[in-house]
C-alpha positions as CSV (number, residue, x, y, z in Angstrom):
1,M,0.0,0.0,0.0
2,F,1.3,3.5,-0.9
3,R,0.3,6.7,0.9
4,R,1.7,10.1,0.4
5,V,3.0,11.7,3.6
6,K,4.3,15.2,4.4
7,E,7.6,14.2,6.0
8,L,9.9,11.4,7.1
9,P,9.2,10.3,10.6
10,A,11.7,10.8,13.4
11,G,14.2,7.9,13.5
12,A,14.0,7.0,9.8
13,V,17.2,5.5,8.5
14,E,18.3,5.4,4.8
15,V,18.5,1.9,3.3
16,P,21.7,1.6,1.3
17,R,21.6,0.4,-2.3
18,E,23.9,-0.2,-5.2
19,D,24.2,2.7,-7.7
20,G,21.5,2.3,-10.4
21,A,19.9,-0.7,-8.8
22,P,16.2,-0.7,-8.4
23,I,14.9,-0.2,-4.9
24,V,13.3,-3.4,-3.5
25,L,10.0,-2.4,-1.8
26,A,8.7,-5.9,-1.1
27,H,11.1,-8.9,-1.3
28,S,10.0,-12.4,-2.0
29,E,12.1,-15.6,-1.9
30,T,10.2,-16.8,-5.0
31,G,11.4,-13.8,-7.1
32,H,8.1,-12.0,-6.7
33,N,9.8,-8.7,-5.8
34,H,8.2,-5.3,-6.2
35,V,10.8,-2.7,-7.1
36,A,10.9,1.1,-7.6
37,V,12.7,2.0,-10.7
38,A,13.7,5.6,-9.9
39,P,17.3,6.7,-10.2
40,G,18.1,9.0,-7.3
41,A,15.1,7.9,-5.1
42,R,15.9,7.0,-1.5
43,L,14.3,4.3,0.7
44,Y,14.1,4.8,4.5
45,S,13.2,2.3,7.1
46,L,12.1,2.6,10.8
47,P,14.0,0.3,13.2
48,G,11.6,-2.2,14.7
49,K,8.9,-1.8,12.0
50,P,9.7,-4.3,9.2
51,L,6.4,-3.8,7.4
52,L,6.9,0.0,7.0
53,S,9.2,2.0,4.8
54,F,9.3,5.4,3.1
55,L,10.3,6.2,-0.5
56,Q,11.5,9.7,-1.3
57,L,11.4,10.7,-4.9
58,A,14.2,12.5,-6.7
59,D,12.3,12.5,-10.0
60,A,8.7,11.9,-10.9
61,P,7.1,9.7,-11.9
62,C,8.4,6.6,-10.1
63,E,7.6,3.3,-11.7
64,V,6.8,0.4,-9.3
65,E,7.3,-2.9,-11.2
66,H,6.4,-6.5,-10.4
67,Q,9.6,-8.6,-11.1
68,R,8.1,-11.8,-12.2
69,S,7.5,-12.9,-15.8
70,W,4.3,-14.8,-15.1
71,D,1.2,-14.0,-13.2
72,T,2.2,-10.4,-13.0
73,H,0.2,-7.1,-12.6
74,E,0.4,-3.7,-14.2
75,T,3.3,-1.3,-13.4
76,M,2.2,1.3,-10.9
77,R,3.2,4.9,-11.2
78,L,3.8,7.1,-8.2
79,L,3.5,10.8,-9.0
80,G,4.9,13.8,-7.2
81,K,7.6,16.4,-7.4
82,V,11.2,16.1,-6.2
83,G,11.2,15.3,-2.5
84,T,7.7,13.8,-2.4
85,I,7.6,11.0,0.2
86,W,5.5,7.9,-0.1
87,E,4.8,5.6,2.9
88,V,5.2,2.0,1.7
89,R,3.3,-0.4,4.0
90,R,3.2,-4.1,3.7
91,Q,-0.4,-5.1,4.3
92,R,-1.6,-7.8,6.7
93,E,-4.6,-10.1,6.6
94,W,-6.3,-12.2,9.2
95,T,-6.3,-16.0,9.0
96,P,-7.5,-18.6,11.5
97,E,-3.9,-19.0,12.4
98,G,-3.5,-15.3,13.1
99,W,-2.2,-12.2,11.3
100,R,0.1,-12.6,8.3
101,Q,1.5,-10.5,5.5
102,V,-0.7,-10.4,2.4
103,A,0.6,-12.7,-0.3
104,D,0.2,-11.7,-3.9
């Protein structure tokens, strides 16, 4: 889930990445990653909150791609000017066994 926010929260820490590499927003062991293709964008995390991160745009738009060649969905486009911050939240769902991350 993506939600535009006004500022980074206190305690946000930049997540390092290799130059030019896409930003992994949601990692999957099966190769079902969701990545932001946005040179210059920065990803921030909050210690102790693994389901929450923040993406700060350097350019707009930012394309969010689904890195799987089969059973994929459309590329999403995040709009905004330089400096726009998007909250990136991994959603949860209730099951009889308890809460779990939503699986795509």
